[in-house]
C-alpha positions in Angstrom: 19.5 9.8 -23.5 16.1 10.2 -25.1 14.4 12.0 -22.1 14.2 15.3 -24.0 12.0 13.7 -26.7 9.2 13.0 -24.2 8.7 9.3 -25.2 5.5 8.2 -23.5 5.8 4.6 -24.6 8.4 3.1 -22.3 8.6 -0.1 -24.3 9.6 1.9 -27.4 12.1 3.8 -25.3 13.7 0.5 -24.4 13.6 -0.5 -28.1 15.6 2.6 -29.1 18.4 1.6 -26.8 18.5 -1.9 -28.4 18.3 -0.4 -31.8 21.3 2.0 -31.1 23.4 -1.0 -30.0 22.3 -3.4 -32.8 25.0 -4.9 -35.1 22.3 -6.0 -37.6 18.9 -4.6 -38.4 16.2 -6.3 -40.5 12.9 -4.6 -41.2 9.9 -5.1 -43.3 7.3 -2.4 -43.8 4.0 -2.5 -45.6 2.8 1.1 -45.1 5.6 3.7 -44.8 9.3 4.1 -45.4 11.1 2.8 -42.3 11.9 5.5 -39.8 15.7 5.0 -40.1 15.5 5.6 -43.9 13.1 8.7 -43.8 14.1 12.1 -45.0 13.2 15.0 -42.7 10.5 16.3 -45.0 8.9 12.9 -45.4 9.0 12.4 -41.6 7.5 15.8 -40.9 4.6 15.2 -43.3 3.7 11.8 -41.9 4.0 12.8 -38.3 1.9 15.9 -39.0 -0.9 13.6 -40.2 -0.6 10.9 -37.6 0.8 12.4 -34.4 -0.5 15.9 -34.1 0.5 16.3 -30.4 3.9 14.6 -30.5 4.9 15.1 -34.1 7.8 17.6 -33.6 9.5 15.5 -31.0 8.9 12.4 -33.1 10.7 13.9 -36.1 13.6 15.1 -33.9 13.9 11.7 -32.2 13.8 9.9 -35.6 16.7 12.1 -37.0 18.7 11.5 -33.8 18.1 7.7 -34.1 19.4 7.8 -37.6 22.6 9.5 -36.6 23.1 7.0 -33.8 22.5 4.0 -36.0 24.4 5.1 -39.1 27.4 6.2 -37.1 27.9 2.6 -36.0 27.1 1.2 -39.5 25.2 -2.0 -38.6 24.3 -4.4 -41.4 20.8 -3.3 -42.5 18.3 -5.2 -44.7 15.0 -3.4 -45.4 12.1 -4.9 -47.3 9.2 -2.6 -48.3 5.9 -3.3 -50.0 5.5 -1.6 -53.4 2.7 0.5 -51.8 5.3 2.2 -49.6 7.2 3.7 -52.6 4.1 4.6 -54.5 2.2 6.2 -51.7 2.1 10.0 -52.2 3.3 11.9 -49.2 2.9 15.5 -50.1 5.7 16.6 -52.3 8.3 14.6 -50.3 8.3 11.4 -52.3 10.8 12.2 -55.2 13.4 13.3 -52.6 12.6 10.4 -50.3 12.9 7.8 -53.1 16.2 9.2 -54.3 17.4 9.2 -50.6 16.7 5.4 -50.6 18.8 5.0 -53.8 21.7 6.9 -52.1 21.4 4.8 -48.9 21.4 1.6 -51.0 24.9 2.4 -52.2 26.2 1.9 -48.6 28.0 -1.5 -48.4 26.1 -2.4 -45.3 22.6 -1.6 -46.7 20.2 -3.9 -48.7 16.9 -2.6 -49.9 14.2 -4.8 -51.5 10.7 -4.1 -52.7 7.8 -6.6 -52.7 5.8 -6.1 -55.9 2.0 -5.8 -55.9 1.9 -9.1 -57.9 3.2 -11.0 -54.8 -0.2 -10.5 -53.2 -0.7 -10.6 -49.4 2.4 -11.5 -47.5 4.0 -11.8 -44.0 5.4 -8.3 -44.3 2.0 -6.5 -44.4 2.6 -6.0 -40.7 5.7 -4.1 -39.7 8.5 -6.3 -38.5 11.8 -5.5 -36.9 14.6 -8.0 -36.1 17.6 -6.6 -34.2 20.8 -8.6 -34.0 23.5 -7.9 -31.4 26.6 -9.3 -29.8 24.4 -10.7 -27.1 23.7 -14.5 -27.2 20.3 -14.1 -28.8 18.4 -12.0 -31.3 15.8 -9.4 -30.3 12.5 -9.4 -32.2 9.9 -6.7 -32.3 6.5 -6.6 -34.1 5.2 -3.1 -34.3 1.5 -2.2 -35.1 0.3 0.8 -37.0 3.2 2.8 -38.4 6.0 0.9 -36.6 7.3 4.1 -35.2 7.4 5.8 -31.8 4.1 6.6 -30.0 2.0 5.9 -33.0 2.1 2.2 -32.2 3.3 -0.1 -29.5 5.1 -3.4 -29.7 2.9 -6.5 -29.6 6.0 -8.7 -29.0 9.5 -8.2 -27.8 11.8 -11.1 -27.3 15.3 -11.1 -25.9 17.6 -13.5 -24.2 19.6 -10.6 -22.5 17.6 -7.9 -20.9 14.5 -6.2 -22.3 11.0 -7.7 -22.1 10.9 -11.5 -22.4 7.9 -13.4 -23.9 7.1 -17.0 -23.4 8.9 -19.3 -25.8 10.9 -16.3 -27.1 13.3 -18.5 -29.1 10.5 -20.1 -31.0 8.8 -16.7 -31.5 12.0 -15.2 -32.8 12.7 -18.2 -35.1 9.2 -17.9 -36.6 9.8 -14.2 -37.4 13.2 -14.9 -38.8 11.6 -17.5 -41.1 9.0 -15.0 -42.0 11.5 -12.4 -42.9 13.4 -14.9 -45.0 10.2 -15.7 -46.9 9.9 -12.1 -47.8 13.4 -12.0 -49.3 12.3 -14.7 -51.7 9.1 -13.0 -53.0 10.7 -9.5 -53.2 12.4 -8.2 -56.2 16.2 -8.6 -56.1 18.1 -5.6 -54.7 19.1 -4.5 -58.2 15.5 -4.8 -59.6 14.2 -3.0 -56.5 16.4 0.0 -57.0 15.4 0.1 -60.7 11.7 0.2 -59.6 12.4 2.9 -57.0 14.2 5.0 -59.6 11.4 4.6 -62.1 8.8 5.7 -59.5 10.9 8.6 -58.5 11.3 9.8 -62.1 7.5 9.4 -62.6 6.8 11.5 -59.5 9.3 14.3 -60.3 
């Protein structure tokens, strides 16, 4: 399905298949807006700066992934550091932030922001937890930007297919606990959207 996008990282290629079939998606991101929530202009700007050789294919793949995922409407919970929404990315940020506000209106979508005052936290490294109808949950930790060929998974756990790591159940449980800890230090969804709207207004 993804052959035309020239994905060089086979582990990530496998991940996109799991992502497309997920019934729940939980992500935390400390650097950039999660790929599934990015506008095209935002995606083009960050891939131009980080993936000069594969940027065009990366953006097209990202947009295709968004279509695949949102068509199936899995439950999504995204937690972002405040740095993510305040980082200037060309002139794309006002539109990107307002896009987040629109996405947050979907009944299956929850967005939270971890304020600077929370200090260092578990979500400083990108984290993805995918749930499915399979017996267990898949868990991926992505380095760098948490997207495509700009990074590779340091861990993938799954009880049904995919790559299995030793003690996968324990690994997954620890990441689920870590994600839960982020929900407690993040602003509430309502407060998070207020902050995003405020930052969008200040950048407009």
